[in-house]
gemmi code that builds the backbone of each chain (N, CA, C; Angstrom):
import gemmi

chains = {
    "A": [
        ("GLU", (-44.597, 45.450, -11.395), (-45.268, 46.470, -12.194), (-44.237, 47.249, -13.000)),
        ("LEU", (-44.501, 47.399, -14.264), (-43.573, 48.101, -15.144), (-43.594, 49.602, -14.865)),
        ("LYS", (-42.419, 50.163, -14.715), (-42.259, 51.619, -14.560), (-41.455, 52.127, -15.741)),
        ("VAL", (-41.910, 53.241, -16.296), (-41.211, 53.876, -17.416), (-40.932, 55.315, -17.007)),
        ("GLU", (-39.666, 55.675, -16.976), (-39.273, 57.008, -16.531), (-38.565, 57.749, -17.646)),
        ("GLN", (-39.043, 58.931, -17.922), (-38.408, 59.793, -18.910), (-37.747, 60.955, -18.211)),
        ("ASN", (-36.641, 61.387, -18.765), (-36.054, 62.645, -18.314), (-35.271, 63.285, -19.432)),
        ("PRO", (-35.299, 64.609, -19.463), (-36.011, 65.462, -18.511), (-37.507, 65.515, -18.821)),
        ("LEU", (-38.290, 66.050, -17.896), (-39.709, 66.232, -18.142), (-39.972, 67.494, -18.945)),
        ("PHE", (-39.117, 68.483, -18.763), (-39.225, 69.735, -19.495), (-37.857, 70.056, -20.081)),
        ("LEU", (-37.854, 70.490, -21.322), (-36.601, 70.787, -22.003), (-36.803, 72.017, -22.865)),
        ("SER", (-36.025, 73.038, -22.575), (-36.051, 74.248, -23.368), (-34.681, 74.391, -24.003)),
        ("MET", (-34.647, 74.453, -25.309), (-33.358, 74.484, -25.969), (-33.359, 75.497, -27.106)),
        ("GLN", (-32.170, 75.945, -27.445), (-32.008, 76.916, -28.514), (-32.003, 76.208, -29.859)),
        ("GLU", (-32.491, 76.889, -30.860), (-32.383, 76.349, -32.213), (-30.925, 76.067, -32.539)),
        ("GLY", (-30.713, 74.981, -33.245), (-29.376, 74.637, -33.676), (-28.603, 73.769, -32.700)),
        ("LYS", (-29.100, 73.631, -31.484), (-28.393, 72.836, -30.474), (-28.819, 71.373, -30.528)),
        ("ASN", (-28.017, 70.532, -29.874), (-28.303, 69.099, -29.780), (-28.697, 68.745, -28.362)),
        ("TYR", (-29.537, 67.728, -28.247), (-29.886, 67.262, -26.910), (-30.427, 65.847, -26.992)),
        ("THR", (-30.439, 65.157, -25.827), (-30.919, 63.775, -25.755), (-31.971, 63.636, -24.669)),
        ("ILE", (-33.042, 62.934, -25.000), (-34.076, 62.570, -24.030), (-33.881, 61.098, -23.690)),
        ("TYR", (-33.987, 60.789, -22.395), (-33.730, 59.431, -21.926), (-35.027, 58.762, -21.455)),
        ("CYS", (-35.094, 57.459, -21.702), (-36.252, 56.669, -21.297), (-35.746, 55.376, -20.656)),
        ("ASN", (-35.947, 55.254, -19.347), (-35.568, 54.049, -18.617), (-36.808, 53.252, -18.262)),
        ("TYR", (-36.711, 51.925, -18.281), (-37.849, 51.107, -17.920), (-37.395, 49.943, -17.046)),
        ("SER", (-38.334, 49.393, -16.286), (-37.966, 48.510, -15.175), (-38.111, 47.021, -15.461)),
        ("THR", (-38.732, 46.642, -16.590), (-38.970, 45.225, -16.870), (-38.416, 44.869, -18.237)),
        ("THR", (-37.997, 43.664, -18.400), (-37.446, 43.216, -19.680), (-38.448, 43.413, -20.806)),
        ("SER", (-38.001, 44.055, -21.848), (-38.809, 44.242, -23.043), (-37.880, 44.551, -24.193)),
        ("ASP", (-38.227, 44.075, -25.366), (-37.421, 44.404, -26.542), (-38.229, 45.196, -27.556)),
        ("ARG", (-39.284, 45.846, -27.069), (-40.116, 46.618, -27.986), (-40.429, 47.959, -27.345)),
        ("LEU", (-40.054, 49.004, -28.036), (-40.250, 50.335, -27.476), (-40.641, 51.280, -28.599)),
        ("TYR", (-41.531, 52.193, -28.261), (-42.055, 53.142, -29.238), (-41.807, 54.569, -28.757)),
        ("TRP", (-41.591, 55.444, -29.708), (-41.548, 56.881, -29.433), (-42.695, 57.548, -30.192)),
        ("TYR", (-43.369, 58.474, -29.455), (-44.484, 59.207, -30.037), (-44.254, 60.701, -29.840)),
        ("ARG", (-44.854, 61.462, -30.735), (-44.896, 62.912, -30.609), (-46.348, 63.323, -30.427)),
        ("GLN", (-46.575, 64.312, -29.541), (-47.918, 64.843, -29.358), (-47.859, 66.364, -29.372)),
        ("ASP", (-48.602, 66.979, -30.276), (-48.761, 68.426, -30.292), (-49.959, 68.783, -29.416)),
        ("PRO", (-49.979, 70.011, -28.889), (-51.056, 70.401, -27.966), (-52.444, 70.166, -28.561)),
        ("GLY", (-53.299, 69.482, -27.807), (-54.666, 69.231, -28.236), (-54.810, 68.182, -29.320)),
        ("LYS", (-53.726, 67.488, -29.644), (-53.760, 66.506, -30.732), (-53.544, 65.101, -30.198)),
        ("SER", (-53.662, 64.153, -31.115), (-53.422, 62.761, -30.763), (-51.932, 62.445, -30.839)),
        ("LEU", (-51.605, 61.179, -30.690), (-50.207, 60.761, -30.710), (-49.795, 60.359, -32.125)),
        ("GLU", (-48.639, 60.846, -32.517), (-48.074, 60.513, -33.819), (-46.891, 59.581, -33.611)),
        ("SER", (-46.899, 58.441, -34.266), (-45.805, 57.489, -34.115), (-44.543, 58.014, -34.787)),
        ("LEU", (-43.437, 57.990, -34.044), (-42.144, 58.418, -34.589), (-41.263, 57.218, -34.923)),
        ("PHE", (-41.054, 56.361, -33.934), (-40.142, 55.235, -34.119), (-40.692, 53.990, -33.442)),
        ("VAL", (-40.407, 52.856, -34.066), (-40.688, 51.551, -33.486), (-39.349, 50.828, -33.375)),
        ("LEU", (-38.940, 50.488, -32.161), (-37.644, 49.844, -31.913), (-37.914, 48.430, -31.427)),
        ("LEU", (-37.473, 47.446, -32.180), (-37.902, 46.072, -31.929), (-36.794, 45.123, -31.488)),
        ("SER", (-35.580, 45.610, -31.287), (-34.532, 44.687, -30.856), (-33.409, 45.457, -30.187)),
        ("ASN", (-32.593, 44.719, -29.456), (-31.455, 45.347, -28.794), (-30.515, 45.930, -29.838)),
        ("GLY", (-30.091, 47.156, -29.604), (-29.186, 47.790, -30.541), (-29.863, 48.492, -31.692)),
        ("ALA", (-31.193, 48.448, -31.741), (-31.921, 49.078, -32.843), (-31.676, 50.581, -32.825)),
        ("VAL", (-31.454, 51.119, -33.998), (-31.286, 52.561, -34.171), (-32.121, 52.981, -35.373)),
        ("LYS", (-32.940, 54.006, -35.172), (-33.750, 54.526, -36.260), (-33.543, 56.034, -36.337)),
        ("GLN", (-33.545, 56.558, -37.555), (-33.356, 58.004, -37.730), (-34.383, 58.527, -38.709)),
        ("GLU", (-34.900, 59.706, -38.390), (-35.832, 60.390, -39.278), (-35.580, 61.886, -39.125)),
        ("GLY", (-34.986, 62.458, -40.146), (-34.698, 63.890, -40.085), (-33.729, 64.213, -38.961)),
        ("ARG", (-34.111, 65.102, -38.094), (-33.241, 65.548, -36.986), (-33.387, 64.687, -35.736)),
        ("LEU", (-34.171, 63.639, -35.789), (-34.397, 62.772, -34.643), (-33.790, 61.396, -34.887)),
        ("MET", (-33.148, 60.874, -33.845), (-32.598, 59.528, -33.902), (-32.907, 58.829, -32.589)),
        ("ALA", (-33.443, 57.607, -32.665), (-33.792, 56.838, -31.479), (-32.983, 55.563, -31.443)),
        ("SER", (-32.657, 55.131, -30.217), (-31.906, 53.895, -30.055), (-32.459, 53.117, -28.876)),
        ("LEU", (-32.140, 51.821, -28.847), (-32.634, 50.956, -27.791), (-31.519, 50.047, -27.293)),
        ("ASP", (-31.316, 50.034, -25.981), (-30.382, 49.118, -25.324), (-31.203, 48.309, -24.336)),
        ("THR", (-31.561, 47.098, -24.721), (-32.447, 46.297, -23.875), (-31.748, 45.787, -22.626)),
        ("LYS", (-30.440, 45.645, -22.695), (-29.705, 45.160, -21.507), (-29.680, 46.229, -20.431)),
        ("ALA", (-29.518, 47.471, -20.824), (-29.541, 48.579, -19.878), (-30.966, 49.055, -19.619)),
        ("ARG", (-31.929, 48.539, -20.350), (-33.341, 48.973, -20.263), (-33.426, 50.479, -20.464)),
        ("LEU", (-32.833, 50.911, -21.566), (-32.702, 52.338, -21.837), (-32.912, 52.610, -23.317)),
        ("SER", (-33.706, 53.633, -23.585), (-33.831, 54.143, -24.935), (-33.522, 55.630, -24.918)),
        ("THR", (-32.958, 56.114, -26.007), (-32.667, 57.539, -26.115), (-33.280, 58.093, -27.389)),
        ("LEU", (-33.670, 59.361, -27.312), (-34.144, 60.108, -28.467), (-33.239, 61.315, -28.596)),
        ("HIS", (-32.412, 61.317, -29.639), (-31.434, 62.377, -29.818), (-31.936, 63.379, -30.849)),
        ("ILE", (-31.813, 64.638, -30.472), (-32.245, 65.725, -31.348), (-30.999, 66.443, -31.854)),
        ("THR", (-30.894, 66.547, -33.156), (-29.732, 67.200, -33.757), (-30.145, 68.516, -34.403)),
        ("ALA", (-29.438, 69.585, -34.054), (-29.682, 70.906, -34.653), (-31.162, 71.258, -34.607)),
        ("ALA", (-31.673, 71.410, -33.407), (-33.109, 71.597, -33.196), (-33.658, 72.796, -33.975)),
        ("VAL", (-34.894, 72.621, -34.438), (-35.644, 73.697, -35.072), (-36.976, 73.860, -34.355)),
        ("HIS", (-37.604, 75.030, -34.543), (-38.827, 75.352, -33.802), (-39.916, 74.304, -34.022)),
        ("ASP", (-39.990, 73.759, -35.228), (-41.037, 72.789, -35.553), (-40.970, 71.519, -34.712)),
        ("LEU", (-39.873, 71.289, -34.035), (-39.761, 70.112, -33.179), (-40.396, 70.329, -31.811)),
        ("SER", (-40.832, 71.528, -31.513), (-41.485, 71.800, -30.233), (-42.751, 70.959, -30.130)),
        ("ALA", (-42.812, 70.134, -29.076), (-43.929, 69.200, -28.875), (-43.643, 68.434, -27.591)),
        ("THR", (-44.539, 67.516, -27.233), (-44.273, 66.600, -26.128), (-43.941, 65.236, -26.712)),
        ("TYR", (-42.872, 64.643, -26.229), (-42.408, 63.352, -26.729), (-42.585, 62.290, -25.649)),
        ("PHE", (-43.182, 61.185, -26.039), (-43.413, 60.077, -25.117), (-42.672, 58.837, -25.592)),
        ("CYS", (-42.083, 58.119, -24.641), (-41.664, 56.757, -24.933), (-42.698, 55.822, -24.325)),
        ("ALA", (-42.832, 54.647, -24.897), (-43.796, 53.668, -24.409), (-43.204, 52.278, -24.607)),
        ("VAL", (-43.263, 51.486, -23.554), (-42.690, 50.141, -23.568), (-43.798, 49.131, -23.779)),
        ("ASP", (-43.543, 48.171, -24.625), (-44.531, 47.179, -25.047), (-44.213, 45.848, -24.374)),
        ("ILE", (-45.161, 45.344, -23.589), (-44.961, 44.050, -22.950), (-46.192, 43.183, -23.180)),
        ("THR", (-46.027, 41.897, -22.969), (-47.155, 40.984, -23.065), (-47.811, 40.879, -21.711)),
        ("SER", (-49.108, 41.044, -21.675), (-49.841, 40.966, -20.417), (-50.092, 39.503, -20.058)),
        ("SER", (-50.781, 39.269, -18.975), (-51.025, 37.913, -18.501), (-51.866, 37.112, -19.487)),
        ("GLY", (-52.666, 37.811, -20.294), (-53.393, 37.146, -21.356), (-52.531, 37.061, -22.592)),
        ("SER", (-53.086, 37.317, -23.728), (-52.286, 37.257, -24.935), (-52.049, 38.604, -25.564)),
        ("ALA", (-52.656, 39.649, -25.024), (-52.526, 40.952, -25.657), (-51.281, 41.669, -25.178)),
        ("ARG", (-50.623, 42.310, -26.094), (-49.550, 43.210, -25.731), (-50.184, 44.524, -25.279)),
        ("GLN", (-49.466, 45.258, -24.458), (-49.972, 46.549, -24.032), (-48.817, 47.502, -23.822)),
        ("LEU", (-49.121, 48.783, -23.970), (-48.117, 49.833, -23.834), (-48.199, 50.466, -22.459)),
        ("THR", (-47.033, 50.718, -21.891), (-46.930, 51.549, -20.696), (-46.105, 52.764, -21.056)),
        ("PHE", (-46.669, 53.943, -20.770), (-46.059, 55.201, -21.209), (-45.213, 55.846, -20.129)),
        ("GLY", (-44.187, 56.560, -20.559), (-43.513, 57.503, -19.697), (-44.357, 58.757, -19.537)),
        ("SER", (-43.903, 59.661, -18.675), (-44.680, 60.873, -18.391), (-44.572, 61.929, -19.489)),
        ("GLY", (-43.627, 61.736, -20.379), (-43.485, 62.683, -21.481), (-42.419, 63.731, -21.213)),
        ("THR", (-41.822, 64.227, -22.291), (-40.864, 65.326, -22.233), (-41.416, 66.462, -23.076)),
        ("GLN", (-41.681, 67.583, -22.418), (-42.209, 68.740, -23.137), (-41.034, 69.557, -23.654)),
        ("LEU", (-40.871, 69.540, -24.956), (-39.739, 70.207, -25.600), (-40.171, 71.534, -26.194)),
        ("THR", (-39.429, 72.575, -25.848), (-39.639, 73.890, -26.446), (-38.343, 74.317, -27.093)),
        ("VAL", (-38.388, 74.618, -28.384), (-37.208, 75.076, -29.106), (-37.335, 76.571, -29.311)),
        ("LEU", (-36.389, 77.293, -28.772), (-36.412, 78.758, -28.802), (-35.594, 79.296, -29.967)),
        ("PRO", (-36.043, 80.395, -30.567), (-35.290, 80.977, -31.689), (-33.960, 81.568, -31.233)),
    ],
    "B": [
        ("ASN", (-58.782, 56.102, -45.545), (-57.737, 55.873, -44.553), (-58.198, 56.341, -43.173)),
        ("ALA", (-59.355, 55.794, -42.681), (-59.938, 56.275, -41.449), (-59.090, 55.880, -40.253)),
        ("GLY", (-58.593, 54.634, -40.178), (-57.795, 54.221, -39.037), (-58.676, 53.944, -37.831)),
        ("VAL", (-58.489, 54.728, -36.756), (-59.253, 54.586, -35.526), (-60.127, 55.826, -35.366)),
        ("THR", (-61.415, 55.617, -35.273), (-62.373, 56.716, -35.178), (-63.037, 56.719, -33.817)),
        ("GLN", (-62.996, 57.859, -33.144), (-63.626, 58.000, -31.830), (-64.755, 59.016, -31.900)),
        ("THR", (-65.829, 58.723, -31.199), (-66.919, 59.686, -31.039), (-67.434, 59.644, -29.617)),
        ("PRO", (-67.858, 60.779, -29.045), (-67.737, 62.118, -29.628), (-66.330, 62.665, -29.446)),
        ("LYS", (-66.062, 63.828, -29.973), (-64.758, 64.479, -29.775), (-64.733, 65.296, -28.496)),
        ("PHE", (-65.854, 65.838, -28.116), (-65.966, 66.630, -26.897), (-67.262, 66.254, -26.184)),
        ("GLN", (-67.223, 66.289, -24.849), (-68.433, 66.001, -24.073), (-68.321, 66.632, -22.704)),
        ("VAL", (-69.432, 67.241, -22.248), (-69.522, 67.749, -20.886), (-70.646, 66.984, -20.195)),
        ("LEU", (-70.338, 66.417, -19.055), (-71.314, 65.663, -18.282), (-71.484, 66.277, -16.909)),
        ("LYS", (-72.640, 66.066, -16.317), (-72.815, 66.411, -14.914), (-72.475, 65.189, -14.078)),
        ("THR", (-72.029, 65.443, -12.871), (-71.704, 64.343, -11.960), (-72.907, 63.410, -11.833)),
        ("GLY", (-72.623, 62.110, -11.972), (-73.689, 61.116, -11.862), (-74.289, 60.678, -13.175)),
        ("GLN", (-74.078, 61.461, -14.230), (-74.604, 61.063, -15.528), (-73.775, 59.923, -16.103)),
        ("SER", (-74.362, 59.238, -17.058), (-73.656, 58.151, -17.716), (-73.462, 58.476, -19.192)),
        ("MET", (-72.465, 57.844, -19.783), (-72.265, 57.996, -21.214), (-71.359, 56.877, -21.730)),
        ("THR", (-71.395, 56.680, -23.028), (-70.561, 55.692, -23.686), (-69.710, 56.367, -24.737)),
        ("LEU", (-68.410, 56.107, -24.675), (-67.482, 56.577, -25.697), (-67.321, 55.446, -26.727)),
        ("GLN", (-67.430, 55.846, -27.997), (-67.384, 54.859, -29.058), (-66.029, 54.866, -29.753)),
        ("CYS", (-65.590, 53.701, -30.176), (-64.334, 53.568, -30.909), (-64.504, 52.491, -31.971)),
        ("ALA", (-64.057, 52.785, -33.176), (-64.102, 51.807, -34.258), (-62.823, 51.890, -35.070)),
        ("GLN", (-62.335, 50.721, -35.492), (-61.136, 50.693, -36.338), (-61.428, 49.868, -37.590)),
        ("ASP", (-60.806, 50.280, -38.692), (-61.065, 49.622, -39.970), (-59.823, 48.931, -40.510)),
        ("MET", (-58.898, 48.558, -39.625), (-57.630, 47.959, -40.042), (-57.581, 46.457, -39.772)),
        ("ASN", (-58.689, 45.891, -39.348), (-58.767, 44.457, -39.062), (-57.819, 44.038, -37.928)),
        ("HIS", (-57.592, 44.950, -36.985), (-56.710, 44.647, -35.865), (-57.431, 43.811, -34.820)),
        ("ASN", (-56.673, 42.908, -34.165), (-57.272, 42.094, -33.113), (-57.377, 42.842, -31.792)),
        ("SER", (-56.326, 43.564, -31.429), (-56.245, 44.164, -30.091), (-56.699, 45.613, -30.117)),
        ("MET", (-57.477, 45.976, -29.093), (-57.928, 47.363, -28.950), (-57.775, 47.799, -27.502)),
        ("TYR", (-57.636, 49.118, -27.291), (-57.264, 49.655, -25.988), (-58.000, 50.964, -25.724)),
        ("TRP", (-58.230, 51.223, -24.429), (-58.680, 52.537, -23.989), (-57.674, 53.093, -22.987)),
        ("TYR", (-57.227, 54.326, -23.251), (-56.303, 55.036, -22.375), (-56.948, 56.350, -21.947)),
        ("ARG", (-56.487, 56.860, -20.808), (-56.821, 58.221, -20.426), (-55.534, 59.015, -20.240)),
        ("GLN", (-55.621, 60.304, -20.562), (-54.469, 61.191, -20.417), (-54.874, 62.394, -19.595)),
        ("ASP", (-54.215, 62.580, -18.482), (-54.449, 63.726, -17.617), (-53.332, 64.733, -17.830)),
        ("PRO", (-53.591, 66.007, -17.523), (-52.604, 67.056, -17.827), (-51.223, 66.735, -17.273)),
        ("GLY", (-50.213, 66.906, -18.114), (-48.834, 66.710, -17.677), (-48.452, 65.264, -17.446)),
        ("MET", (-49.291, 64.341, -17.898), (-48.997, 62.934, -17.656), (-49.023, 62.145, -18.953)),
        ("GLY", (-48.416, 60.999, -18.883), (-48.517, 60.071, -20.007), (-49.868, 59.398, -20.007)),
        ("LEU", (-50.073, 58.531, -20.971), (-51.332, 57.813, -21.070), (-51.337, 56.632, -20.104)),
        ("ARG", (-52.501, 56.398, -19.484), (-52.654, 55.254, -18.593), (-53.747, 54.334, -19.125)),
        ("LEU", (-53.473, 53.051, -19.083), (-54.376, 52.065, -19.664), (-55.572, 51.810, -18.757)),
        ("ILE", (-56.772, 51.905, -19.334), (-58.002, 51.673, -18.572), (-58.435, 50.210, -18.741)),
        ("TYR", (-58.695, 49.815, -19.968), (-59.089, 48.455, -20.328), (-58.499, 48.135, -21.689)),
        ("TYR", (-58.381, 46.845, -21.961), (-57.980, 46.426, -23.285), (-58.706, 45.148, -23.673)),
        ("SER", (-58.627, 44.852, -24.972), (-59.281, 43.665, -25.511), (-58.326, 43.006, -26.491)),
        ("ALA", (-57.915, 41.788, -26.167), (-56.965, 41.080, -27.029), (-57.627, 40.613, -28.322)),
        ("SER", (-58.906, 40.330, -28.247), (-59.624, 39.854, -29.430), (-61.112, 39.987, -29.170)),
        ("GLU", (-61.890, 39.797, -30.199), (-63.338, 39.883, -30.056), (-63.795, 38.925, -28.968)),
        ("GLY", (-64.589, 39.442, -28.035), (-65.141, 38.609, -26.974), (-64.330, 38.574, -25.694)),
        ("THR", (-63.165, 39.226, -25.681), (-62.346, 39.238, -24.466), (-62.037, 40.667, -24.063)),
        ("THR", (-62.057, 40.925, -22.755), (-61.638, 42.222, -22.233), (-60.879, 41.995, -20.926)),
        ("ASP", (-59.953, 42.908, -20.629), (-59.176, 42.816, -19.392), (-58.932, 44.199, -18.835)),
        ("LYS", (-58.755, 44.244, -17.504), (-58.496, 45.513, -16.837), (-57.063, 45.944, -17.071)),
        ("GLY", (-56.906, 47.253, -17.143), (-55.585, 47.843, -17.197), (-55.198, 48.431, -15.863)),
        ("GLU", (-54.477, 49.537, -15.905), (-53.946, 50.151, -14.686), (-55.010, 50.884, -13.874)),
        ("VAL", (-55.977, 51.530, -14.561), (-56.955, 52.390, -13.877), (-58.382, 52.064, -14.304)),
        ("PRO", (-58.914, 50.875, -14.001), (-60.227, 50.472, -14.507), (-61.424, 50.947, -13.692)),
        ("ASN", (-61.197, 51.404, -12.455), (-62.332, 51.704, -11.579), (-63.196, 52.815, -12.145)),
        ("GLY", (-64.508, 52.565, -12.160), (-65.471, 53.548, -12.649), (-65.791, 53.399, -14.128)),
        ("TYR", (-65.214, 52.401, -14.765), (-65.415, 52.199, -16.208), (-65.845, 50.761, -16.500)),
        ("ASN", (-66.545, 50.608, -17.602), (-66.824, 49.292, -18.164), (-66.590, 49.365, -19.667)),
        ("VAL", (-66.330, 48.212, -20.261), (-66.081, 48.184, -21.701), (-66.876, 47.057, -22.342)),
        ("SER", (-67.040, 47.213, -23.659), (-67.672, 46.158, -24.461), (-66.934, 46.047, -25.778)),
        ("ARG", (-66.518, 44.834, -26.105), (-65.951, 44.600, -27.440), (-67.096, 44.039, -28.269)),
        ("LEU", (-67.746, 44.920, -28.980), (-68.987, 44.588, -29.675), (-68.733, 43.622, -30.825)),
        ("ASN", (-67.671, 43.812, -31.515), (-67.240, 42.965, -32.634), (-65.771, 43.281, -32.868)),
        ("LYS", (-65.198, 42.788, -33.937), (-63.772, 43.017, -34.132), (-63.464, 44.491, -34.349)),
        ("ARG", (-64.381, 45.247, -34.904), (-64.142, 46.650, -35.231), (-64.343, 47.589, -34.065)),
        ("GLU", (-65.274, 47.277, -33.158), (-65.747, 48.272, -32.210), (-65.457, 47.907, -30.749)),
        ("PHE", (-65.032, 48.923, -30.009), (-64.674, 48.745, -28.589), (-65.162, 49.997, -27.872)),
        ("SER", (-66.167, 49.859, -27.018), (-66.756, 51.028, -26.370), (-66.366, 51.090, -24.899)),
        ("LEU", (-66.353, 52.309, -24.383), (-66.014, 52.575, -22.979), (-67.203, 53.273, -22.333)),
        ("ARG", (-67.682, 52.746, -21.219), (-68.861, 53.304, -20.570), (-68.531, 53.819, -19.179)),
        ("LEU", (-69.021, 55.033, -18.905), (-68.970, 55.602, -17.568), (-70.385, 55.523, -17.011)),
        ("GLU", (-70.594, 54.720, -16.002), (-71.941, 54.502, -15.482), (-72.425, 55.686, -14.641)),
        ("SER", (-71.544, 56.264, -13.850), (-71.892, 57.390, -12.992), (-70.675, 58.311, -12.933)),
        ("ALA", (-70.655, 59.287, -13.822), (-69.455, 60.104, -14.002), (-69.106, 60.893, -12.744)),
        ("ALA", (-67.795, 61.011, -12.521), (-67.272, 61.779, -11.393), (-66.267, 62.804, -11.924)),
        ("PRO", (-66.102, 63.926, -11.205), (-65.122, 64.938, -11.671), (-63.732, 64.366, -11.894)),
        ("SER", (-63.357, 63.334, -11.153), (-62.033, 62.727, -11.315), (-61.875, 62.030, -12.673)),
        ("GLN", (-62.971, 61.850, -13.386), (-62.913, 61.234, -14.702), (-62.786, 62.265, -15.827)),
        ("THR", (-62.684, 63.528, -15.450), (-62.363, 64.563, -16.429), (-60.982, 64.262, -16.999)),
        ("SER", (-60.903, 64.093, -18.303), (-59.657, 63.646, -18.922), (-59.826, 63.649, -20.436)),
        ("VAL", (-58.746, 63.311, -21.112), (-58.820, 63.041, -22.542), (-58.679, 61.535, -22.721)),
        ("TYR", (-59.598, 60.954, -23.438), (-59.628, 59.510, -23.618), (-59.205, 59.151, -25.040)),
        ("PHE", (-58.263, 58.229, -25.131), (-57.781, 57.772, -26.434), (-58.062, 56.284, -26.589)),
        ("CYS", (-58.559, 55.960, -27.745), (-58.704, 54.570, -28.142), (-57.549, 54.229, -29.074)),
        ("ALA", (-57.084, 52.982, -29.024), (-55.998, 52.552, -29.896), (-56.241, 51.123, -30.338)),
        ("SER", (-55.626, 50.762, -31.445), (-55.670, 49.372, -31.891), (-54.278, 48.940, -32.307)),
        ("MET", (-54.044, 47.651, -32.301), (-52.732, 47.119, -32.646), (-52.905, 45.793, -33.385)),
        ("GLY", (-52.316, 45.730, -34.570), (-52.447, 44.505, -35.344), (-51.143, 43.761, -35.504)),
        ("GLY", (-50.050, 44.392, -35.137), (-48.753, 43.733, -35.275), (-47.672, 44.675, -34.806)),
        ("THR", (-46.591, 44.141, -34.255), (-45.605, 44.999, -33.610), (-44.812, 45.847, -34.591)),
        ("VAL", (-44.698, 45.420, -35.843), (-43.892, 46.194, -36.789), (-44.477, 47.581, -36.993)),
        ("TYR", (-45.776, 47.660, -37.068), (-46.424, 48.951, -37.317), (-46.879, 49.624, -36.042)),
        ("GLY", (-46.864, 48.907, -34.945), (-47.200, 49.533, -33.677), (-48.675, 49.776, -33.493)),
        ("TYR", (-48.939, 50.749, -32.675), (-50.295, 51.063, -32.249), (-50.785, 52.287, -33.012)),
        ("THR", (-52.058, 52.274, -33.359), (-52.691, 53.419, -34.009), (-53.688, 54.024, -33.037)),
        ("PHE", (-53.574, 55.324, -32.843), (-54.429, 56.015, -31.873), (-55.509, 56.817, -32.577)),
        ("GLY", (-56.670, 56.891, -31.937), (-57.713, 57.780, -32.399), (-57.406, 59.215, -32.025)),
        ("SER", (-58.273, 60.128, -32.418), (-58.034, 61.554, -32.206), (-58.388, 62.011, -30.803)),
        ("GLY", (-59.036, 61.169, -30.017), (-59.311, 61.496, -28.628), (-60.704, 62.044, -28.381)),
        ("THR", (-61.171, 61.841, -27.150), (-62.433, 62.435, -26.668), (-62.099, 63.247, -25.434)),
        ("ARG", (-62.411, 64.525, -25.501), (-62.150, 65.411, -24.362), (-63.405, 65.483, -23.511)),
        ("LEU", (-63.326, 64.876, -22.321), (-64.481, 64.759, -21.437), (-64.286, 65.633, -20.210)),
        ("THR", (-65.306, 66.427, -19.910), (-65.319, 67.241, -18.699), (-66.527, 66.840, -17.868)),
        ("VAL", (-66.291, 66.540, -16.598), (-67.380, 66.208, -15.684), (-67.481, 67.326, -14.644)),
        ("VAL", (-68.646, 67.955, -14.594), (-68.813, 69.114, -13.687), (-69.743, 68.772, -12.521)),
    ],
}
model = gemmi.Model(1)
for chain_id, residues in chains.items():
    chain = gemmi.Chain(chain_id)
    for i, (resn, *xyz) in enumerate(residues, 1):
        res = gemmi.Residue()
        res.name, res.seqid = resn, gemmi.SeqId(i, " ")
        for name, pos in zip(("N", "CA", "C"), xyz):
            atom = gemmi.Atom()
            atom.name, atom.element = name, gemmi.Element(name[0])
            atom.pos, atom.b_iso = gemmi.Position(*pos), 0.0
            res.add_atom(atom)
        chain.add_residue(res)
    model.add_chain(chain)
structure = gemmi.Structure()
structure.add_model(model)
structure.setup_entities()
């Protein structure tokens, strides 16, 4: 059974600081997604990582994937208040049939303080 | 640009009542999914459908049934609602790994 673990679960950081969220998973996969969720809202896709060594950047967020270590990171640079949200990683595997399916981590609730 | 549409957005049920959550996508995707999200947790897969006419159980299928009515529509049915099914339900579809999964806006269900 695939396990996806994120840490930390809660992160409170000052504006302007840097930090990294970690996502470890237990089964071989080369496809990983990062999502953002604001309170009471749906999931917004941030990054799609499709191969070992993949690195994607958008604004103050950068995501990477190391399939050999089964690890993805989401790095936040010079945090601003607007980044406050819950961030989820999700690992994509092929099920016993033909459909791919996502298994989610528990999420990291990020609060950026002024 | 509708994407994935879920109805209703909010629902309150009494224990034992039944209801169907509707989901439709207009992106011609083959695969569709139902997830539930409980407070402080990630999403857990209830059922999925790889293509029209096929459905499979996910991690937490007990108490639910699904129907893949056609390529666009995938419904989730609670036959006899229980308080433990109070949750936010998300439908998603996936047509290819490059673009990933598209999620609906969610249905907030409370069972009293």
